[in-house]
SERO-4910 file (N, C-alpha, C, O; in steps of 0.05 Angstrom, whole numbers):
BEGIN
 pado doro    nc1    nc2    nc3   cac1   cac2   cac3    cc1    cc2    cc3    oc1    oc2    oc3
  Unk    A     19    -23     -1      1      0     -1     17     24      0     33     28     19
  Unk    A     13     41    -21     30     66    -23     23     91     -5      1     90      6
  Unk    A     35    108     -2     33    134     11      0    146     11    -17    151     29
  Unk    A      0    145    -24    -24    160    -33    -46    142    -21    -62    153     -6
  Unk    A    -49    117    -25    -73     97    -16    -73     98     16    -95     95     26
  Unk    A    -55    101     30    -55    106     56    -68    130     67    -84    131     85
  Unk    A    -60    148     53    -76    175     57   -104    174     51   -120    182     67
  Unk    A   -111    164     27   -138    163     17   -154    145     38   -178    149     43
  Unk    A   -139    125     52   -156    110     69   -168    125    100   -189    121    113
  Unk    A   -145    141    104   -143    151    130   -164    179    127   -177    188    146
  Unk    A   -162    189    100   -184    213     98   -213    207     90   -230    225     86
  Unk    A   -219    180     87   -242    173     73   -265    180     98   -284    194     92
  Unk    A   -265    172    122   -286    180    139   -292    212    140   -314    222    140
  Unk    A   -268    225    140   -272    257    137   -289    263    115   -308    278    118
  Unk    A   -284    253     93   -296    263     69   -326    254     67   -343    266     54
  Unk    A   -332    231     80   -361    223     83   -373    243     99   -392    256     91
  Unk    A   -362    247    124   -373    267    142   -378    295    127   -399    308    127
  Unk    A   -358    302    115   -363    331    100   -386    328     79   -400    348     73
  Unk    A   -390    304     68   -411    302     46   -440    303     60   -460    315     51
  Unk    A   -438    288     82   -462    290     94   -471    321    106   -492    333    103
  Unk    A   -449    328    119   -460    355    132   -472    373    106   -495    383    105
  Unk    A   -452    372     85   -458    391     59   -488    385     52   -503    404     50
  Unk    A   -496    362     49   -520    348     43   -544    364     61   -564    374     51
  Unk    A   -535    362     92   -557    369    112   -558    395    112   -579    404    120
  Unk    A   -540    413    106   -540    444    109   -538    456     72   -531    479     68
  Unk    A   -544    443     56   -539    451     32   -552    481     27   -538    498     16
  Unk    A   -579    488     35   -592    515     33   -576    532     47   -572    554     37
  Unk    A   -567    527     70   -555    550     86   -523    556     76   -512    578     81
  Unk    A   -513    539     63   -489    544     53   -491    556     27   -473    572     22
  Unk    A   -512    553      8   -518    566    -16   -525    592     -8   -514    610    -20
  Unk    A   -542    599     12   -551    626     19   -529    642     30   -527    666     28
  Unk    A   -510    625     44   -484    641     51   -467    651     30   -457    673     30
  Unk    A   -463    631     13   -449    641    -12   -460    666    -26   -444    684    -31
  Unk    A   -491    666    -34   -500    690    -41   -495    714    -27   -488    734    -39
  Unk    A   -498    711      2   -498    735     15   -467    747     18   -463    771     19
  Unk    A   -449    728     18   -418    738     10   -409    747    -13   -389    761    -15
  Unk    A   -425    740    -33   -419    752    -60   -430    777    -65   -420    794    -79
  Unk    A   -461    780    -48   -463    805    -53   -451    827    -43   -449    849    -55
  Unk    A   -440    820    -16   -429    838      1   -404    847    -14   -400    870    -20
  Unk    A   -389    827    -19   -360    836    -35   -371    850    -66   -355    867    -75
  Unk    A   -389    846    -78   -397    863    -97   -405    882    -92   -405    898   -111
  Unk    A   -414    889    -70   -419    921    -59   -396    933    -50   -393    957    -53
  Unk    A   -377    918    -38   -353    931    -30   -332    942    -52   -317    961    -50
  Unk    A   -337    921    -76   -321    928    -98   -335    947   -117   -326    954   -139
  Unk    A   -357    955   -107   -374    970   -128   -381    960   -156   -388    974   -174
  Unk    A   -379    938   -155   -390    927   -181   -366    921   -199   -372    909   -219
  Unk    A   -345    927   -196   -321    924   -214   -313    896   -215   -300    892   -236
  Unk    A   -316    873   -200   -308    851   -206   -336    830   -207   -337    806   -199
  Unk    A   -357    844   -215   -384    825   -214   -381    804   -230   -389    783   -220
  Unk    A   -372    802   -254   -368    778   -267   -350    758   -256   -357    735   -257
  Unk    A   -326    765   -244   -313    744   -228   -326    733   -208   -327    709   -205
  Unk    A   -340    752   -191   -354    744   -165   -377    725   -169   -384    707   -153
  Unk    A   -389    730   -193   -411    710   -205   -402    681   -214   -414    660   -212
  Unk    A   -376    686   -225   -365    661   -237   -358    643   -212   -365    619   -210
  Unk    A   -342    658   -194   -333    640   -171   -353    629   -155   -350    607   -145
  Unk    A   -376    647   -150   -396    638   -138   -414    613   -151   -427    596   -138
  Unk    A   -411    615   -174   -421    592   -192   -406    565   -186   -418    544   -182
  Unk    A   -382    567   -187   -369    545   -184   -367    535   -157   -364    510   -155
  Unk    A   -367    549   -135   -372    537   -113   -401    526   -103   -403    512    -83
  Unk    A   -419    532   -118   -446    520   -114   -442    496   -131   -454    476   -123
  Unk    A   -428    494   -150   -423    472   -169   -411    452   -154   -420    430   -151
  Unk    A   -386    463   -141   -374    441   -121   -387    431   -100   -386    407    -95
  Unk    A   -404    450    -85   -422    443    -62   -440    422    -72   -442    402    -58
  Unk    A   -456    425    -94   -471    404   -107   -461    377   -113   -475    358   -110
  Unk    A   -436    376   -122   -416    352   -126   -413    341    -99   -418    317    -98
  Unk    A   -406    350    -79   -396    340    -52   -423    331    -39   -425    310    -25
  Unk    A   -445    349    -45   -472    336    -25   -484    314    -43   -499    299    -30
  Unk    A   -482    311    -62   -499    291    -78   -480    273    -91   -489    261   -111
  Unk    A   -457    268    -84   -440    252    -97   -453    217    -96   -448    201   -114
  Unk    A   -467    211    -75   -480    185    -75   -507    182    -74   -519    167    -58
  Unk    A   -517    197    -91   -547    196   -100   -566    207    -77   -585    194    -71
  Unk    A   -562    225    -69   -576    250    -46   -606    244    -45   -618    225    -56
  Unk    A   -616    264    -31   -644    269    -36   -653    273    -61   -676    265    -66
  Unk    A   -638    287    -83   -647    297   -110   -650    272   -126   -663    274   -147
  Unk    A   -637    248   -118   -637    224   -128   -613    221   -152   -615    203   -169
  Unk    A   -592    237   -151   -574    242   -171   -550    227   -159   -541    230   -136
  Unk    A   -540    211   -178   -516    193   -170   -493    204   -189   -498    226   -201
  Unk    A   -472    192   -191   -449    202   -202   -461    201   -234   -478    186   -241
  Unk    A   -447    220   -249   -453    225   -280   -442    203   -288   -420    196   -279
  Unk    A   -457    189   -307   -447    167   -321   -429    176   -346   -434    199   -354
  Unk    A   -413    165   -357   -398    177   -379   -411    178   -404   -430    162   -408
  Unk    A   -406    193   -419   -421    196   -446   -422    170   -464   -402    155   -463
  Unk    A   -440    166   -479   -441    145   -498   -423    146   -519   -420    167   -531
  Unk    A   -410    126   -526   -389    133   -550   -401    126   -578   -388    130   -599
***
C-alpha cells in the first residue's frame, strides 16, 4: 500500500462526514455564498461582478457535487460517462 493509498484510506471518513454535512446544510451554505458574493460585489462597487458571479457559480457546483455524490435526496448519482 503506497503513501497515497494510505492517505486516501485515512481521509475517507472525513470525506463522508463533509458530504453528509454539506447535504444536510446545503440551503444554508448556498444562502451564505449568495450573501458573501453580494457583500463583496457591493464593497468593490461592481468592478468584479463577473468574476464574483463566476466564482460563486463554481463554489455552488462544487457544493452540489460534494452533497450529492452518492445519490442524495435529489436522486442523483455520479454522472455516467457519455455514450460512444
